[in-house]
VODODREN-765695 format. One record per residue: residue in one letter; x, y, z of N, C-alpha, C in turn. Coordinates in steps of 0.05 Angstrom, whole numbers, plus 5000, padded with zeros to 4 digits. Example, Ala and Ser with C-alpha at 12.3 -4.5 7.8 and 13.67 -1.06 7.14 Angstrom:
<pts>
A526448865156524649105156526449345156;S525749555142527349795143525850015157;
</pts>
This chain:
<pts>
X741281264944742381024956745381004948;X747080944967749880934963750580694945;X752180724924752980494907754280284924;X753780024916755079804929753779734955;X751279844960749879774985747179654978;X745979524998743279414995741579525017;X739179615010737379735030735279535038;X734679535064732479365074729879445061;X728179255056725579305044723779445064;X724079395089722379515109723179795114;X721479995108722280275112722980335140;X721780195159722480245187725280165194;X726580005177729279915182730980015159;X730880275154732180405131735180425137;X736580205136739380195138740580055114;X743080095109744279975085746279765093;X746679575076748579355080750679365058;X753179405064755279415044755679145031;X756079155005756578914990759478914980;X760678674975763278664965763578824939;X765778954935766179124912765778964886;X764579104866763978964841766478914826;X766478684812768778624794771078514809;X772678344795775178254805774978014823;X777277934834777477694851775877714876;X775877954889774377984914771377954909;X770378054886767578024881766877724877;X768577574864768077284860767977144887;X769877224905769777104932767377194948;X766377424941763977524955761577344953;X761477184931759276994928759276784951;X761476764965761576574987760076675012;X759476925012758177045036755677205028;X753677085017751277235009749577305034;X748277535031746377605052743877425051;X743077315073740577155073738177335069;X735977225060733577385057732577495084;X731377725083730277835107727977675118;X727977625144725777485156723377655157;X721077565148718677725149717777785177;X716578015181715578095207713077925212;X712977795236710777625243709477705268;X706977645271705577685296706477485317;X705577535341706477365363705677075359;X703277025349702376755346704076585326;X704576685302706276535283709076495293;X710176695307712876665319712976445339;X710976435356710876225376710575945363;X708875935342708575685328711175595315;X712675785303715175725291717175615311;X717275745335719075645356718275365364;X715675315368714775055376715474835355;X715174905330715874715308718874655309;X720574855314723374805314724274645338;X723074695361723674535385722774245380;X720474205368719573935362721473805342;X722473955323724373835303726873745317;X727873905336730273825350729773565366;X727473555379726773315394726573065377;X725273095354724972875336727672785325;X729272975317731972915307733672765328;X733472865353734972735375734072445379;X731472405378730372135381731271955358;X731272055334732171905311735071815315;X736671995325739571925329739871715351;X738271735372738371535393737671255383;X735971245362735070985352737070875331;X739171015325740970925304743070715313;X743270675339745170475350743870205353;X744770005339743569735341744369595366;X742969375372743669215396742769355421;X744569355441743969495466743669795461;X741469915470740970195464743170375474;X743670595460745770785468745270895496;X742770925504742271045531742770845553;X743270595547744070405568747070355569;X748570485551751470445551752870715553;X755270705562756970945564759470905548;X760271105533762271065512764871215519;X767071065517769771185516770271375540;X771271615533772071805554769671905570;X767271885561764971955577765071805604;X766071565603766271395627768771445642;X771071385629773571365645775071625646;X774171835634775472095636773672315646;X771472375632769872605639768072565663;X766672335664764972295687766572255713;X768572095713770172045737771572305746;X772572465727773872715734771872915745;X769472915734767373095745766573025773;X766472765779765772675806768072735825;X770572695816772872735834773373035838;X772973195818773573485820771273645806;X769073685819766873825806767674105796;X766874155772767174415758770074495754;X771874295754774574335744774574255714;X773574435697773174365669775574425652;X777474585663779774665646782074465650;X781574225641783574015643784073895615;X786473905605787073805579786973505577;X786473405554786473115549787173065520;X789072885516789972815489790973065473;X792173245487793573465474791973725471;X789473735481787973985480785573965499;X784174185502781874185520779274115505;X777773935516775173855505772973975523;X772474225518770774385537767974285538;X766574255516763774175516763373905530;X764873695524764373445538764773465568;X766673625577767073655606764773805619;X763674005605761374145616758973955617;X758573795597756373605597756673415621;X759073325626759573135648758973275675;X759473525677758973665702755973675709;X754273705688751473705693750373415698;X751773225686750872945690751072855719;X753072955733753472865761751272965780;X749573155771747373235787744973055784;X745072865766742872675762743472425778;X741472255782742071995795744171845779;X745971715792748271585779747271385758;X745071255763743971055745743171175718;X742771435717741871575693744171695677;X746571655685748871785672749071705642;X748771445636749071365608746871495591;X744471505602742171635587742871935583;X743872065603744472345601746572405580;X748672245579750772285559749672235531;X748072025527747071965501745172185491;X743372265509741472475501742872735496;X744872805512746273055508747673055481;X748972825474750272815448748272835425;X745972705427743972725406742773005404;X742273135426741173405426743173605414;X745673575421747673755409747673725379;X747673485369747673435340745173555327;X742873515340740373615329740273915329;X741374045349741574335350743374435328;X745574295323747374365301745974355274;X744274145271742774115246740874355243;X739574435264737674665263739274915256;X741574955268743275185262743975185232;X744774965222745474945193743075015176;X740774935184738275005169737975305166;X738475445188738175745187740575875173;X742975785180745375915170745775885140;X744575685128744875625100742875785083;X741275955094739176095080740276275057;X742676385061743776555041744676395016;X745476145019746375974997744175804986;X742175735002740075544994737375684998;X736175774977733675914979731275724985;X731475484975729275284979729275185008;X726975235021726675135048726874835050;X725774705030725774405029728674305027;X730274435010733074345007734674405033;X733974625046735374685072734574475093;X732074385092731274175110732673915103;X733073865077734573625068737473645078;X738673875078741373915087741573855117;X739673965133739573905161739273605167;X737473475151737173185155739673035148;X741273145130743773005122745672995145;X745573195163747373185187746272985207;X743672975211742472785230742872495221;X742672455195742772185184745472115170;X747472255177750172205166750971915168;X751571785146752071495147754371415165;X756371585167758771515183758271545213;X756071665222755671725250755671485269;X754271265262754071045281756770915288;X758770965271761370835277762470925304;X762271185311763371265337762271535347;X761371715330760871995339758072035351;X756271855346753471905353752971845382;X751071995394749971945421752071925443;X753772115445755772125466756572405471;X757672455495758672725501761372765489;X763072565490765872585481766072665452;X764272555435764372615407762372825397;X760972955415759073165407760573395393;X763073465400764373685385764673635355;X764673385346764973335318762573435302;X760273465315757973575302758073885301;X759773995319760074285319761674385295;X763374215284765074295261763374365237;X761474205228759774285205758274545211;X757274575236755874825243757775065242;X760275025250762275235249762875315220;X763075125202763475195174761275375164;X758775295169756475455160756375725174;X757275735199757375995213759476175199;X761576055189763676205176762876335150;X760776225137759876335111757176475114;X756176485139753576605145753976905151;X752077065143752077355150749477415165;X749477375191746977425206746277715206;X743677775204742778055203742378175231;X742078005251741378105278743778065297;X743678215319745778195339745577915353;X743177815356742877545368744277335350;X743877365324745277175306748277195307;X749277445309752177485311753177365337;X751777405359752677295384752676995384;X750576875371750476585369752776485353;X753476615331755676525314758276545330;X758676755346761076785361761376575383;X759176515397759176315418759776035406;X758375975383758775725370761675685362;X762875895351765675875342767575835366;X767075975387768775945411768575665422;X766075575427765775305439766875085421;X766575115394767574915376770574885378;X772075105376774975095376775975025404;X774575105425775375045452774774755460;X773174625442772474345447773774155428;X774574255404775674085383777874245369;X780374165372782674315362782574335332;X781174155318781174165289779474405278;X778074545296776774785288778674995278;X781174965286783275155276783575135246;X783074895235783574855206781575005188;X779575135200777775305184778875585180;X781375625187782675895184782575995155;X782875825134782675945107779976075101;X777775955110775076065105774876335119;X775776345144775476595159777376805149;X779676725138781476915126780277045101;X778876875085777476985062775177175071;X773877105092771777275103772877545111;X775177555124776477805131777277965106;X777977835085778777975061776478085046;X774177945046771878025030770178225046;X769578165071767778325087769478505106;X769278765103771078945117769979055143;X767279055146766179185170766479005194;X767179115217767578955241765078785249;X762678895244760278745252759978485237;X761478435216761278195200763077975212;X764478035234766577845242766177755271;X763777735280763277615306764177325307;X763677185286764576905285767576885285;X768877065272771777075271772877125299;X771677315313772577375340772177145359;X769977005357769576775374771476545368;X771976505342773976305334776776375344;X777576625341780176705351780476675381;X778376745396778376715425778676415432;X777276235418777575955423780375855418;X781575955396784375875389786275955411;X786076205420787876315441787476155467;X784976085473784475935498785675655497;X785975545473787075275470790075275472;X791375495468794275495466795675365490;X795075445515796475315537796075015539;X793674915531793074635533794574475511;X794874605488796374475466799274455473;X800374675484803174675492803774465513;X802074455533802474255554802073975544;X800273945524799773685513802273575497;X803573755483805973675469808273605487;X808173705512810273635531809773365544;X807273255541806572995552806072795531;X804272605537803572395518801072485503;X801372595479799172695464798872545438;X796372495430795972375404796972555381;X797072815386797772995366800772985359;X802272815372805172805366805772555349;X803772395342804272155326803172195298;X804872315281803972405255803972195234;X802172225214802072055191803772185169;X804672015150806072125127804072235107;X804872415088802972515068801572295052;X803072085045801771865031799671725047;X800171685072798171555090795671735093;X796071995096793872175099792172195074;X793472195050791972205025790371945021;X791671715028790271465026787871455044;X788071575068785871585087783571745074;X784271975062782172135050780771985027;X782271845011780971704989779271474999;X780371315018778971065026776771125047;X776971335063775071385084773171615079;X773771785060771972015053770771985026;X772471965005771371954978769871694973;X771071464980769771214975767071184989;X766871255015764271225028762371465024;X762971645005761271875002758471814993;X758071574981755471484973754371274993;X755571265016754571085037756670875045;X756570785070758470595080758070315068;X755570225066755069965055755569965025;X754970185011755570204983758670174978;X760270294996763170284992764169994994;X762969835011763869555013762869394990;X760569464980759569314956761369374932;X762269624929764069694907766769554911;X767669544936770269414941770169114934;X767868994936767668704932768368624904;X768068804885768768724857770968894845;X771569124856773569294844776069334862;X775969234887778169284905777969564917;X779469614938779169864951780170104934;X782370064920783370274903781670314878;X780870094866779170124842776470254849;X775270174872772770294880773070594886;X775370664898775870944904776071104878;X777471004858777771144833775071174819;X773370964821770770974809768971194821;X768871194848767271394862768371674857;X771071704857772271964852771472064825;X771471894805770671974778767772064777;X765971924791763172014792762972284805;X764372324828764272584841765372804824;X767572744809768772944791766773034770;X765172844759763172914739761073084751;X760073014775757973164788758873454793;X761173484806762073754812763073904788;X763973754768764773884743762274014730;X760073874730757573984719756674234735;X756774204761755974434778757674674773;X760274634773762174864769761874984741;X761174824721760974924694758275064689;X756174984703753575094697752375284719;X753375264743752275424765754375624775;X754475854763756576054770756376134799;X753976174809753576274836754476064857;X754675814849755475604868758475554869;X759875664850762775594847764375644872;X764075884883765775954907765175774930;X762575714934761875534957762875254952;X762375144928763174864922766174834926;X767775014915770674984917771575014946;X770375204961771075244989770375005006;X767974895001767074665017768874425012;X769474364987771174134981773974164991;X775074404988777774444998777874435029;X775874555042775774545071775574255081;X773874095068773573825076776173665073;X777573715051780073585046782173665068;X782373925073784274015094783673895121;X781073895128780373785155780973495158;X780373335137780873045139783872985138;X785273105119788173045117789673165141;X788873415149790173535172789773375197;X787173295202786573155226787972885228;X787872735207789072465208792172485208;X793272695197796172735198797072775227;X795472925242796172975270795772725287;X793872565280793372315295793972075278;X796472055271797371865251796971575257;X796571505282796271215289793771095276;X791771265269789371165257789571145226;X791571265215791771275185792370995173;X793770835188794570575178792870345189;X790870405206789270195218787470075196;X787069815197785469685175782569755177;X781269775154778369815153776869555154;X774869535170773069305172770169395170;X768369215162765569295160764469425185;X765369345208764369455233766469635247;X768569695234770669865246771770055224;X771570305230772770505213774370695230;X776870625236778570785253778771075242;X778271265260778471545251775971645236;X773671505240771271585225770371865234;X771171955258770372225266771672435249;X773972375237775272565219773872585192;X771972415187770472425162767872575164;X766972645188764372775191764173035175;X766173215179766073475165766373445135;X768373305125768673285095766273145082;X765172935094762872805082760472985081;X760073135103757773315103758173545084;X760573635080761073855061760773765032;X761273515027760673415000757673424994;X756073335013753173355010752273655008;X753473825025752774105025753374224998;X755674164986756274274960754374184938;X753473934939751573834919748873974923;X747974004947745374134952745474424944;X747674564950747874844941747774864911;X749174684897748974684868746174624858;X744774434871742074374863740274614867;X740574754889738874984894739375204873;X741875244866742475444845741075364818;X741075114812739875024787736875064787;X735575054811732675084813731775374813;X733575554819732775834821731775944795;X729876114797728676234773730676414759;X730976384733732876544718731776834715;X733577014708732777294704730677314682;X728777504683726677534663727877564635;X726777424616727777434588729877244582;X730777084602732976894597732176604603;X729576564606728576294613727476164588;X728475934581727575784558725675564566;X723875504548721875304554723275034558;X722474904580723574634586726074634602;X727174874608729674874623729374784651;X726874784662726474704690726374404693;X726174244672725973954674728573824684;X730773904672733373774679734073834709;X733874084718734474124747732573964765;X729973944757728073794774728873504775;X729673394752730573114751733073074768;X734873264766737373234782736873244812;X735073424820734373444849732973194858;X731173094841729772844848731772614851;X733672594833735772384836737372424861;X738072674868739472724892737972634917;X735472704918733872614941733672314942;X733372184919733071894919735671754928;X737971864919740571744928740971784958;X740472024968740772074996738971905013;X736471885004734471725020735271435020;X736171324998737071044997739471005015;X741371185014743771165031742971175060;X741271365068740471385096738971135105;X737371025088735770785096737670555101;X739570515083741370285085743270315109;X744270555114746270605135745070715160;X742370695163741170815187742170695213;X742170435214743070295238745370115230;X747670165241750070015234751869975258;X752669735263754369675286757169785281;X758269925300760970035299762170055327;X764070225329765370255355763470345377;X761570525370759670625390758070405403;X757370205387755769985398757469755408;X759969725398761569495405763669545426;X764269805431766369865450765270045472;X762869995480761570145502761269965526;X760970095549760469945574757569955581;X756469725589753769715600753769855627;X752170065629752470245652751170145678;X748970015676747469945701749069795721;X750569575714752169445735754469615746;X755569795729757669965740756570155760;X754270285754753070475773752270325799;X751170085796750369935820752769865838;X754969805826757369735841758469985856;X758470215842759370455855757670525879;X755070515875753170575897753570375920;X753870115914754269915934756869965950;X759070025935761570075948761470325966;X760070535957759770775973758270715999;X756170545996754570486020756170346041;X758370206033759970056052762770176056;X763170416046765770546049766070676076;X768370626089768970746115770271026113;X771371076090772871326086771271546071;X768971466061767371656045768371676017;X770171496009771271495982771371205972;X771371185946771770925933773870945912;X775270735907777270725885776270535864;X775770645841774670485819776370495794;X776470275780777870255755776070365733;X777070565720775570685697777470675673;X776770495655778570455632781170325641;X783470445636786070325643787170445668;X785770625681786770765705784870725729;X785770805752784170805776783671085785;X781171135795780371395804779271375832;X779971575848778871595875776371785874;X774071675880771571825877770271885904;X769872135911768472205936765572115934;X764671965954761871865953759872095955;X760672325967758772545970757972665943;X759672615922759172725896757772525878;X757172285888755772085872752872095881;X751072205864748272235870746971965873;X745571935895744171675899741571675885;
</pts>
């Protein structure tokens, strides 16, 4: 067997996998890209059952997300650009999806809108809500599989997937909509960047995910440090399908970003470094134990005092992980740094949100907190999994399993309490949406009485000319 390689256990698949060179800085970084365990060979029946379970899990997760919006259900309302940009544009110009908005192309929301127009108009709000929930649920399922190299415990991987579905910040604005579905792609892209799929199907999935993510959300570009490390550590071309997809998405965004900077783009209103750092502290670190918990802490310590308190607790948690779990160090550092870069970078580019006041039902820019908050949870779960792994023979002391078990139990309890308290919370998604039924009824009524075959409707702050032939009755 060639040194520095790993052989498959299955003799029928007698191929070798190169490992990062032993020793030195590159070897330490190699811990960021572990090979996942080989999937056992299964008969047709167990495989079909596994697929059925995963499909059911996606359906349940999507249903849970649809139930997280209080008041008028999300499927009866239409949110933000889903109404006044993507739906109206899809009706006016079917399958013209390469149209920039706010400084870049939002590919996935425009594709969702194109399929929505084939449904009865009255079902548009339901379609957008379900599409957003399903995208998020599929991202959670992807994270469950892509995290296998870092998290050996299936239960902890399920906990990680649940953390994305039950993310406390989600009800503010990103949940159950087409326009904000790309924000769920970012956590999946991070895990794709540290995943080493063994199959061509897995490589293709990682490449497609990376392309769609960056082509739909410009902040996917900020994952360049992780992919640069991947290029440095893993030298074989087959390891870089995700890199190729990411690069293709970046190149495809270039003309839309350039044209966006020539017009009125959010990306031209930058925040100062101090404002961006304050946003990270107040919107990421402080609510890392939950949105309601952050306001409870603010009530007696003030926003800055509460932020310092939570930051100190996080520092202790990650300090312990870094000091005791060697195998988790590369991931923990990478996850925290990536979350910091994404939050600070994103809010710097869209600076108008950095100075907006925080209110219990309003968190301006909460979409920029999705990735960093999820990566904080990811880092803790990876550290917990490392603590639970069985030590090498001859190095296990009696009673050493108690402390990790207590720590994991505490982690589950804290996450469960946070998810329960923040499960349904009024935010922009519930307070700044349009009730869709009367809008759809008006469009259909106006089309029925139109002499030109077109109607002119106000969508948001603008007026759109909509061909009645494209409005499904």
